[in-house]
N, C-alpha and C positions, 0 to 999 in steps of 0.2 A: 622355389627361390637357389634352394641347392645346386640345381641343376647348372643354373645362371649363375652360379657364383664358380661353378668348377671351369665350366666354357671359357668366362673370364678370366679365369687362374690359367689356363692352356695357354692363351694369347699373350701373356706374359714373357718374357724375355726371361732370362736366369737370374739377369743382372736384375732388374725390376721384382723379381719375385725373391732375390735373396737381401735386397734392400727390405722390400716390406716386412720380412721376417724379420731383420733388424730392428727396423721400427717397432711392430711388435711386440718385440722384447725389451725392448726398452722403456716403451709405455706403460707397457703391465708391471717390471720391474718398478719403475717411479713411484709407479700406483702404489703400490705391494711396502715399498719403505714409506713413503708417505704416508700412509694409513698406519706404520709402524710408529714413527715420528710421534704422529699428533697423539698416539693412544701413552707413549712414554717420555715425551719430551715433559710435560706439566707436572712431572713425579720426578723424573731425574731434576727441574728447576728446584725444586720444593726441596726435595733433600739438601740441595746447593745451599739455598738457602737458608734451611733451619742452621746449618755449620757458619754458616758469615752471621744469624743473630747468636748464638753460642759464644762465636769469638769475640764479637762485640758486646755481647752483655758481659762475659767473665773481664773485657778489660773496665768497664767499669765499675763490677764490683772491687776489683783490686784496686782501682784507681780510690776508689769509695773511702774503702779501709785502711788502704797505707799513705796517705795524702796526710793526713792530719787533719781530715775536714769534715770528720763526721757530724763535728760542731756547727756546722754549716753546711747544712747538707742541701740551701739554695744555688750549691756550686753541682751541680751535675757535668758530668761529661759527656759530651756527645760526637760522634764524628760524621762523614759527609754521606752516610747509607741512613744510619739509625738512629733514633732520638729516643731519649729513655725518661723514665718517671721514677720516683721513691716515694714507698710509703715504711712509713717508721712504725715504730710497735705501738704509738701509743696515738695513732689513726691523722699526724698531722701527714701531707700530701705536697708536696712539692713535684713542680712540672716544669723546665724548658719551654719558653714560650714556642720553640717548634716545635716540640709535642703537643702543645694545645691546640695549635693548627692544627697539624696534620692530623690526629686522632676525629677531632670536630670536621673538617675537609671530608674525612672518611667513614662517616659517620659509624665510628667504633666508641667512643666514648662508654658508653653502656654496659655497654657489650666488656670491655675490660673492668672498669669497677665490678664488676658481677663476678669474674673469674678471679679477679684482686682478692675477694673475699672470702671466696669457696674455694682457693686455693688449700690443698691438704699437702700434695708433696712437695718435695724443693724447687723441682723445674718442671716446668709445661711446656710446649710448643703450643700455640694455638693457628689457625687460620680463620678471620672472620666468615661469620656466614653469610653477610651481603655481597651485593654484584662486586665488591672491589676486591673480597680474597686475598685479604694483608693478612704478613705474616708476623705475629709478635711472640714474644717469650716473657714468662711471669716466675721470678726464681722467689722462692722463699728462705732468708738466711735464717739458718738453724742454729746461730748461735743467737741471736738478738732479734729475730723475729721479721728484722725490715725485709720489705718484697720490694724487689726491683723488677718497672718495667721495659722491655725495650722494643720495640715499634721498628720495623726494616718499611725503606721507603720504600713504595707502591712503584715508583720512577723504577729503581734502582733494578725493582724483578724483572720490570719490563723490557728494560733495556739489555740487561741480562738473559734473558729469552732471546730475544733478537739477536743478540750478538751471536748464544749457541745456536742458532736456527740459523742465521745469512752463513755461519763458517761450516755445520756440512751441508747447505746445500751447497756450498762454492765448493766443497771437497766432491760431492754428488755429482756436479758438474763436470768440474775437471775429470771425476772415475770414467763418467757415461763417454766424456768428449775423447779420452784417449780409447776407451773400447771403440769406440765408434771408429777412429780411423784405424785402428786394425784390424777389425771386421771389414772394412772398404777395403785398406790392403789385400786383405786375405780372399775380398770376392775377385779382385781386380787379380790378384795371381792366381783364381782358379779363371775368370774368364777370358783372358787374354790367350792361355795356351789353347780352350776349346775354341776360342775365333781363327787361330790359326790351324787347328784342325779341318773347323768348316771353310774355310778358304783353301786347306791343300785337296779336299773332298771336289768342291767346285771344280777346282783347276783339272783335275784329276778327268774329270764327267765331259770338262771341255778339251780335252787331249792337248792338254799347254803342257808344256813343260814347267816341271815344279819339284822343290825339294822341302823337306819337314824336318826341324833338328827342336827335340825339346827335351831341354835334359834336364829331365824330371824322374825320381823312380818310384813316384808313387801310380795309383789307378791312371789317373789322365797319362802319366808317360806312358805307362804298360801300351795303352791305347793307341798312343802316338806311335811308339815303337810295333805295334802290328799292324796299323796302316801301312808304314812304309816299308814291312813285308810284306803284306797283300799285294801292294803298289810294284813290288819287285819282282813278285813272285807271277802275278800279270801279266807283266810285260816279259818275263821270260817264258812264258806261257806260250804268250803272241807269237815271238820267235819260234820257239816251236811250232807251234800251228804254221806259221810262214810257211816253213820249212815242210814239215809235213805235208801241206798242200803241194808245194811244188814237185815232194819228192814220190807223190801219188799222183801227181798228172805227169810224173816223169814217167814213172811205172804203167800205169795206165795205156799214156798214149803208144810203149811199146808191143805191147800186145794184140791192141786194138790193129796198128800199124801192119802184125802180122796176120792178122785172120784175112784182113783186107785183101791185104796182097794176093795170100795164100788162095783167098776165095777169087779173086779176079783171075789169078792163071789156071785154078781147076776149071773157071768157069770157058776161058779161054782155051783146056784140051791141054794145059801144060803143069806140068805138076814138078812143085820145085824143086821137091826132096824126093827123089827117084822116083816112086810109084806113088798111085792115088793115094793106099792105104797110109802111107809111112808121111803125105802128107796132110791128110785130111786129122791126124794124127799128134800131127803138130797144133792144126786149128785147132783139136779140143784141148791139149793139155794151156795154149794159153787160153781158152776160154777157162779153165777150170781155176789161173792164176787169178785172170778178173774175178770170179764168182769168189773165191776167197777171201780176196781183197775188199770187195764190196761188204761181205759178210761180216766181217769184221769190224768195220764203221758202222753197220745197221745196228751189230751188236752191242755196242759203246750205247748205245742209243738206246738200244731196247732194255736193257737190263735194269736201268733201275723202276720199270715198269714191271717189269720178272719181280722183282726184292718186294717194292715195293705193295704187290697184293697181299689181298685182307687174310684170305683164304688159307691162312698159312698153318703147315702142323708140322711133321715129322716124316725123314724118311730112310730108309737105310742107306747107309754109305755104303755096303758093303755091294746092293746089285745094282748103282751106280759104276762104282770103279770097275763090276765085272762089264758092265756095258760096253761102257766106254774104253777097255783094254780088248775088246770084241772086234771094236771097230777101226779101233788104231793101229793094234801091235803089226800090222800088216806093212805100215810107212815103212820100215826099215829092218827089216829079218834078220839081220845081223847081231843088231842090240839083243841082248840077252836081259827079260824082264825077271826080275827075284819078286814073289808077293807074299808079305807077312801079312792078312787079312783077317779079320774078326768082323763077326756083323755087330753093327752096328748105329744106333738113332741119334743124325744132327737135326737140329732142326732147319727149318726151311723147305722150298718145293725144289724137287726133282731137277727142273731144268736148269734152274741158274747153279744148280751143284754141279752140271753132267758137265754146262758151261766151264767151271773152276777146274776141273779135273783135267779136260780136256786142254783147258790152254798149258795147265803147267806139265803134262805128259807132252803136247806140242814141243815146247820150251825143253823139256829134256833131253827128248828126242836128239831136237837142233845140235844140242851142246856133247852128248854122250858119244864116250869111244866106245864102251863094248859093254857096260852094264847099269840098267837104271829098275828101284830098289822101290816099292809102294810097301809101306806100314800103313795099320788101319786097324783104330784100338778106339771105345770109347771116347768123345770127345777130343779126337786126336788122328791127324794124317799125316802123313811126310812124305813125298816125293824127292827120292835122291837119285845125283848122275855122276857120274867119273866123271865128269869134262875139265873145263880149266876155271881156275878159281873167279870167284867176281874182286874187283876192286874193289876198296872201301869208299869211297866217290858214288859209284855204279849202286852198292849196297843200303844207301840210303835215296836213291834216288829213283831206286826199280820197282815202284810199284809208282810210280807217277806217270799220267797220262803221255803220250809222246816220248816216253823215253825208250831206244830202241837201244837195244846191245851190241854187239859186236856181230852177231850173225840173223839181228832181228830185221823184222817185215814193218811194222807202223809204228812199235812201242804203244799197242792198245793190247794185247792180249794179258798181260800183270797187273794192266791199271782195271781190269774187267774182274780179273781174281780177288783183287783188293778190295772193292764195293764192294761185290757180295759176301765175302767173309765178314766183313766187318758189319755192314748191313744186319746179317745173322748173329751180331753176339759173339764172332769168332777173331783173332788175329791168324794172319802171314807175315812171315818175316823168313830172310836166305839168308843162311851161313856157311863160312866156309870148312870144308871138311881138308882133311890129309889128301886125302885124294879125289876130293870133287867139290860139288856141293849138294847142300839138302835144301828144298823147301818143305817149311812146316807149318801145320794151319791148328791151330788147339783153344778150345774155350776160355772165353774171357772171362774169368772167375773177378768178381768183388773186389777179394781182396788184390787180387794182380792187377788191376782197373785202377786202385790208387795208389800201388807199389809203384805203377808207369808213371800214373801223372807225378807222386814225390820224384821220381827221378825225372822228369824233364822240368820239371820245376829246379831242381839241384842241379840241374847241368845248365839253367839259362843264369840262374844266379851265378855262377862261377863264371860264363859269359861275361856277364856285367860288371865281375868284380875283376 
């Protein structure tokens, strides 16, 4: 049954779920409130009616002693809501006609006579023991022993209770109605932007022109802004990829055409580059260029699998750097390589880390004028070159895929570095120095992660302000 209920709830829209929650809340609130009213309204009514009885009887007593009619007790003061009786000290009894009719109709005559005879205190309020629950008050005068009896109209008590309940219920209905309208407006305030976001996503899926503008600072507004930024970034990367494909097509076309034409010429006995050896060298050179470009593309796709390898341990970065230097330093012998290396264990596998060092060194060789400096210690490695500085705009986009530098090839090398480094819990960033550029890789500690997140949040808040 619980599974069926969960399935049924999942099929409801958010509007239906919120309206259901509101209805359930109001139902529980009304039920609790009426249980409270039912248990307390009778005591409140009794308290109020006791005060009415007290005031009415005090008026009767004052009128009896101050009007000069003590010798005419048959005159009894009554009001609209109460009736009175007087018992004199010599046991004479005086009743108004309304009193006699009321106590007999309410079947409390014998009960009142009993309490009158047994009255010891000056004043006492009673509630009849029968089904009518009539209130009456008996006061024994301390001066002459006269006993005054005042009976409250049962109709008045019922009318008072009915008016009280009507007032409370009307006020409650008004409050609940206002609350319901407010909650409904709040629900609409939430649902409307969510529908906008859904339409925005559907149009993006259908490749339609679309815009999203939600002027809110809450979580929904943040999600909307993130979607807009994501859509802009996707479009930007699509344009970059299209441009990259065109560039790759052009770059591949040239060496392929060269290899083909040189091969055909050699086959025909013609050596385009003076000698057979020189012509073959040109073919090999262009084949190497093709191989390097294809390897870069394959490596970008492969790096995810390398990093995701479950058999991850630690690697001696000292050996990794030495191996890379051994194979890459012959690229440009004129560049001086200065090393400051310590043995350091880095989390990860050797092959991805080797790709990282190779790409950073390849980038350094491409821009260095005369010196490349490599530093390594526990949790830190840096590669510095004395080449030209990087513009601020380029620094922010440096590690994004397909972003090429001035002498870059495909814009994939640094994006591969970023993916590997961040996957292993490190961070990589570039800084301009007075005489060059340095790329740093360091272990991202928990405190540093929090600081970095706070900086991003503060920066976003300032941008919004």
